[in-house]
C-alpha positions, 0 to 999 in steps of 0.5 A: 490331210484334206478338208473332206473325207470319203469312207467305205464299208469293207465286206459287200462294198470294197470287197465281196461279202465275207459271211463265211469268214469268221475270226481274225485273218480268216481267208481274206486273201481269197475274197475278190474286190468288188468290180471297179472299186480299186480303180475308183478309190485310187482315182479319188484318193489324191483329193480326199482323206480316205478311210474304212468304216467297218463293223469288223469286231475281231481284227486289228488295223494291221490285219484289216490293211493286210486284207485290203493289200490283196486288192492294192488298197491297204496303204491307200486308205488313210484311216481304218475305223472298226467296231473292234477299235471304237467299241461301238458298231455302226449305226450307233451314233458313238461310232460316227461321232468318234469318226468325226472327232478323229477326222476333225471335219464337219459332218457335211464334208464327209461321205460314207459309201456302203451296201448296208443301208441302215448301218452304213447310210442311215446311221451316218446320216443321223449325224449329218454325214452324207451317204452313198448307198451301194445297192447291187442287188436291186434296182431300188434307188434312195435319193434325198438331201444326204443320200444317193444310190449307186449300182456300180462303183464307176458312178461314184465320182459323178454322185460326189459331184452331184452332192457338191463335192466338186466345189472348193468349199470342202476341198 
């Protein structure tokens, strides 16, 4: 396991939003990947512990991985964290504290990437986890000590370097 972790939200971040699919394994194979998500995650995975942090409430881990297999990431992600498994949703502190305990990492060595600012970024920030807000809908940017904004997945490697993750301290 690496000494740093990169977590991604599911719907709206790795895959296009899925609001019309409710229930277990309902139609995911038809949901396209977000542009450039697969290639960026694949390029970063060798240097990070990677994971999914999702508010999925109905699906088991193997079902989530099967949906991610449609974009070639099911077996690339080291960890899957869901509301169903943890019993608490993002942004609750209980969700994020479970993630940190499981990863056995300091919050400063974890980055969460997601499209829902409150659930994905704000909630993680409350425990010291850094966040990259994936905002494809507007030109708005939020930049702070623990927050960066990207509008395209191809921006992620440079943002991680800007956050200090090109240094060996968390490698």
